[in-house]
C-alpha positions as MATLAB code, in Angstrom:
seq = 'MTRPQFASRQIGEYIVTALSDGNMAASLDLLVGVDSVDAGEIQRQAGIGDAGNIHINGYLIRGKGRTILVDSGTGGLNNAGGLLQQNLVAVGVCPEEIDTILLTHAHPDHIGGLLDAEAQPVFTRAKVYIHPLEVEHWLDNDKQQRAVERVQRIFALVRRTLNAYQPAVEMLNDSEVAPGIRPVSLPGHTPGHTGFRIDSQGQSLLIWGDIVHYPHIQTAHPDASIAFDIDPAQAEATRTALLAQVVDENLLIAGMHFGAQGFAHILPAGDGYRVAYLEE';
ca = [
     -15.648  -29.914   24.536;
     -12.198  -28.693   24.120;
     -11.831  -25.087   23.010;
      -9.451  -24.391   19.992;
      -5.930  -22.994   20.901;
      -5.052  -19.522   19.914;
      -1.637  -17.938   20.397;
      -1.655  -15.906   23.670;
       0.572  -13.917   25.536;
       0.598  -12.750   29.259;
       1.596   -9.169   29.221;
       1.692   -8.162   32.839;
      -2.003   -8.121   34.068;
      -3.360   -8.654   30.760;
      -3.817  -11.759   28.558;
      -3.662  -10.981   24.855;
      -4.850  -13.329   22.287;
      -4.504  -13.397   18.483;
      -7.725  -14.269   16.786;
      -7.225  -15.197   13.235;
      -9.909  -13.933   10.605;
      -8.579  -16.156    7.956;
      -7.027  -14.815    4.824;
      -7.807  -12.555    1.768;
      -6.516  -13.083   -1.494;
      -3.966  -10.696   -2.947;
      -0.996  -10.443   -5.128;
       2.690   -9.663   -4.693;
       2.323   -7.209   -7.778;
       0.664   -4.969   -5.164;
       4.116   -4.446   -3.671;
       6.138   -1.271   -4.746;
       9.723   -1.175   -4.131;
      10.812   -4.975   -4.417;
      10.884   -7.344   -7.196;
       8.057   -9.639   -7.386;
      10.151  -12.673   -7.974;
      12.541  -11.884   -5.123;
       9.285  -11.314   -2.931;
       7.876  -14.661   -3.923;
      11.318  -16.319   -3.156;
      11.266  -14.673    0.423;
       7.679  -16.143    0.935;
       8.701  -19.455   -0.267;
      11.895  -19.522    2.234;
       9.437  -18.512    4.855;
       7.379  -21.611    4.171;
       4.408  -19.847    2.920;
       2.836  -21.978    0.142;
       0.659  -19.263   -1.391;
       2.794  -16.453   -1.854;
       0.268  -13.787   -2.266;
      -2.369  -14.654    0.365;
      -2.586  -12.056    3.290;
      -3.448  -13.316    6.727;
      -5.782  -11.281    8.805;
      -5.675  -11.133   12.750;
      -7.539   -9.264   15.377;
      -6.439   -9.202   19.005;
      -8.362   -9.828   22.218;
      -7.147   -8.030   25.295;
      -8.403   -9.421   28.920;
      -7.539   -7.963   32.115;
      -8.239   -5.339   34.858;
     -11.907   -6.218   34.478;
     -11.675   -5.041   30.649;
     -12.602   -7.012   27.609;
     -10.959   -5.155   24.662;
     -11.067   -6.275   20.951;
      -8.431   -4.471   18.544;
      -9.823   -4.550   15.036;
     -12.805   -6.707   13.978;
     -11.860   -8.576   10.648;
     -13.565   -8.444    7.420;
     -17.022   -9.850    8.718;
     -16.727  -11.898    5.533;
     -16.665   -8.708    2.992;
     -15.311   -9.181   -0.236;
     -15.178  -12.894    0.154;
     -12.201  -12.733    2.648;
     -11.692  -13.510    6.141;
     -14.837  -13.572    8.187;
     -13.788  -16.221   10.946;
     -12.784  -13.715   13.753;
     -16.434  -13.473   15.363;
     -16.812  -17.267   15.624;
     -13.228  -17.500   16.968;
     -13.956  -14.776   19.452;
     -16.985  -16.948   20.504;
     -14.662  -20.303   20.666;
     -12.502  -18.700   23.161;
     -15.380  -18.020   25.355;
     -16.051  -14.322   24.817;
     -19.710  -13.276   23.446;
     -20.016   -9.825   21.399;
     -21.964   -8.406   24.177;
     -18.863   -8.757   26.616;
     -16.666   -6.656   24.525;
     -16.498   -3.269   26.319;
     -13.942   -1.509   23.943;
     -13.131   -1.734   20.238;
      -9.627   -0.195   19.320;
      -9.424    0.602   15.600;
      -6.029    0.615   14.148;
      -7.725    2.243   10.997;
     -10.651    1.869    8.953;
      -9.969   -0.382    6.107;
     -12.510   -3.165    5.345;
     -10.357   -5.962    6.913;
     -10.372   -4.058    9.983;
     -13.862   -2.645   10.551;
     -15.856   -5.076    8.359;
     -16.673   -7.319   11.510;
     -18.277   -4.245   13.407;
     -21.611   -4.502   11.533;
     -24.199   -7.682   10.966;
     -25.934   -8.316    7.956;
     -28.608   -5.744    8.436;
     -25.762   -3.188    9.257;
     -26.241   -3.163   12.901;
     -23.648   -3.193   15.453;
     -22.404   -6.493   16.549;
     -20.661   -5.430   19.589;
     -23.919   -3.574   21.102;
     -21.948   -2.636   24.532;
     -18.575   -1.368   23.241;
     -17.021    2.046   23.027;
     -15.233    2.408   19.650;
     -11.934    4.274   19.740;
     -10.570    5.656   16.409;
      -8.235    8.452   15.642;
      -9.729   11.666   14.592;
      -7.345   11.942   11.341;
      -8.803    8.700   10.031;
     -12.394    9.925   10.629;
     -11.555   13.185    9.015;
     -10.225   11.558    5.996;
     -13.244    9.154    5.437;
     -15.790   11.817    6.137;
     -14.130   14.249    3.398;
     -16.698   14.454    0.609;
     -14.169   15.830   -1.790;
     -11.861   12.901   -1.269;
     -14.869   10.618   -1.553;
     -15.652   12.028   -4.928;
     -12.195   11.929   -6.315;
     -11.689    8.192   -5.277;
     -12.100    5.206   -7.704;
     -15.175    3.237   -7.206;
     -13.497    0.503   -5.058;
     -12.254    3.217   -2.592;
     -15.734    4.956   -2.590;
     -17.133    1.592   -1.419;
     -14.741    1.955    1.611;
     -15.881    5.653    2.301;
     -19.575    4.393    2.262;
     -18.644    1.395    4.749;
     -16.824    3.771    7.196;
     -19.625    6.160    7.108;
     -22.347    3.538    7.827;
     -20.277    2.216   10.667;
     -19.540    5.406   12.377;
     -23.347    6.210   12.000;
     -24.254    2.728   13.426;
     -21.986    3.163   16.623;
     -22.837    6.510   17.502;
     -22.877    7.826   20.225;
     -20.367    5.238   21.351;
     -17.487    6.361   19.050;
     -14.840    7.984   20.825;
     -11.560    9.978   19.281;
      -8.273    8.778   20.308;
      -5.806   11.251   21.680;
      -2.423   10.637   23.776;
      -4.512    9.113   26.857;
      -4.522    5.704   27.808;
      -7.483    3.931   26.757;
      -7.175    1.493   29.674;
      -4.653    1.188   32.352;
      -1.324    0.694   30.713;
      -2.482    0.769   27.212;
      -2.082    3.979   25.206;
      -2.350    4.614   21.296;
       0.669    5.135   19.297;
       0.391    7.264   16.162;
       1.779    5.279   12.961;
       0.572    7.381   10.101;
       0.958    6.599    6.343;
      -0.797    3.535    5.640;
      -3.859    5.729    6.422;
      -3.742    9.267    7.996;
      -5.040    7.944   11.354;
      -3.216    4.672   11.487;
      -2.801    3.763   15.014;
      -0.794    1.122   16.898;
      -1.553    0.141   20.622;
       1.134   -0.334   23.196;
       0.613   -2.351   26.408;
       3.125   -1.598   29.445;
       2.015   -3.780   32.361;
       4.271   -4.904   35.256;
       7.469   -4.341   33.455;
       6.449   -6.260   30.181;
       5.241   -4.572   27.138;
       3.655   -5.388   23.505;
       3.101   -3.289   20.537;
       0.032   -3.968   18.352;
       1.364   -2.351   15.329;
      -1.512   -2.781   12.721;
      -0.763   -2.629    9.290;
       3.120   -1.575    9.398;
       3.502   -4.685    7.245;
       1.156   -6.625    5.042;
       3.836   -9.036    3.881;
       5.775   -9.448    7.170;
       8.577  -11.333    5.928;
       9.047   -9.311    2.723;
       8.457   -5.803    4.381;
      10.976   -6.507    7.105;
      13.716   -7.517    4.762;
      12.776   -4.729    2.571;
      11.471   -1.757    4.674;
      11.200    0.429    1.548;
       8.565   -1.877    0.005;
       5.060   -0.281    0.245;
       1.733   -1.774   -0.814;
      -0.857   -0.425   -3.028;
      -3.308    0.041   -0.140;
      -0.929    2.523    1.680;
      -2.579    5.984    0.975;
       0.802    8.001    1.748;
       3.420    5.574    0.631;
       6.403    7.774    1.400;
       4.927    8.365    4.970;
       4.250    4.892    5.542;
       7.773    3.811    4.311;
       9.252    6.604    6.789;
       7.043    5.180    9.840;
       7.962    1.636    9.120;
      11.704    2.329    8.787;
      11.683    4.345   12.124;
       9.607    1.964   14.051;
      11.372   -1.255   12.861;
      14.758    0.278   14.228;
      13.059    1.376   17.437;
      11.346   -2.302   18.218;
      14.763   -3.795   17.667;
      16.596   -1.241   19.948;
      13.822   -2.031   22.547;
      13.686   -5.758   21.929;
       9.969   -4.987   21.801;
       7.352   -7.815   21.361;
       5.124   -7.026   18.447;
       1.710   -8.129   17.331;
       0.602   -7.376   13.715;
      -2.872   -7.627   11.992;
      -1.027   -9.348    8.928;
       1.333  -11.586   11.035;
       0.600  -15.200   10.556;
      -1.640  -17.065   12.854;
       1.584  -17.153   15.430;
       0.216  -13.692   16.197;
       3.541  -12.493   18.260;
       6.918  -11.929   17.176;
      10.326  -10.191   17.743;
      12.026   -8.280   14.921;
      15.783   -9.113   14.482;
      18.518   -7.462   12.126;
      19.349   -9.357    9.367;
      21.571   -8.031    6.399;
      20.534   -4.658    5.254;
      17.172   -5.120    6.847;
      15.195   -7.336    9.359;
      13.504  -10.558    9.962;
      10.443  -11.750   11.678;
      10.997  -14.401   14.477;
       7.651  -15.716   15.435;
       6.961  -16.751   18.875;
       5.745  -20.422   19.013;
       3.525  -21.825   21.651;
];
């Protein structure tokens, strides 16, 4: 039986594979700072048929005796995504083989796959790394009580998930989480939003989480924020600074809402930038 092909890149001693979790239905009206008609035209020019759909990726990192998963997809929550676990098995990795989960942040399309239908851990042997500011935010009772009902459900999911994985939950700091892999603080989308940078044998990759939800639109218009951003101004500042940095470094990028191609360079284009996906 032939295994399905997923976009992968060798980064020094690590193989990084983009695992699609599928799509979630959304609307360009969620964007602030760009006209929805202009945004739709950018999507069409990029060949995206359903302009509002948001694609979801997780990333598998293998090497140096480690099997690491960055984010877990939705687990099928809210009738979105839910394909990551079967795609993980499709590349020959069982959930029990994952030794480390790195979380970019705690929105449902990133942590939903951590629990099964009985609210039990899917990745029974993994340590789970998350930024302390992320935990602080979602465990804040005052913030939970002030939140709208939809966001209150996220608070409940985060708490349920953290409780289920104790005592395997670890707080991120400036230290490497594996040789050559370190967290990069990228706040704004959420307080503890985190990227993960791999530097190995002269090669580098930054998995930048949710710096963009609509890659073509938000690179062309870095000031365009999305309604999911907890601090839109900080998210914009982080995105603007990071886009300039990755262009300056010619750094390879992976993103949770990139297309299934999974990996891209960011190139200057007019007053903004453009996504140049790497094709197999």
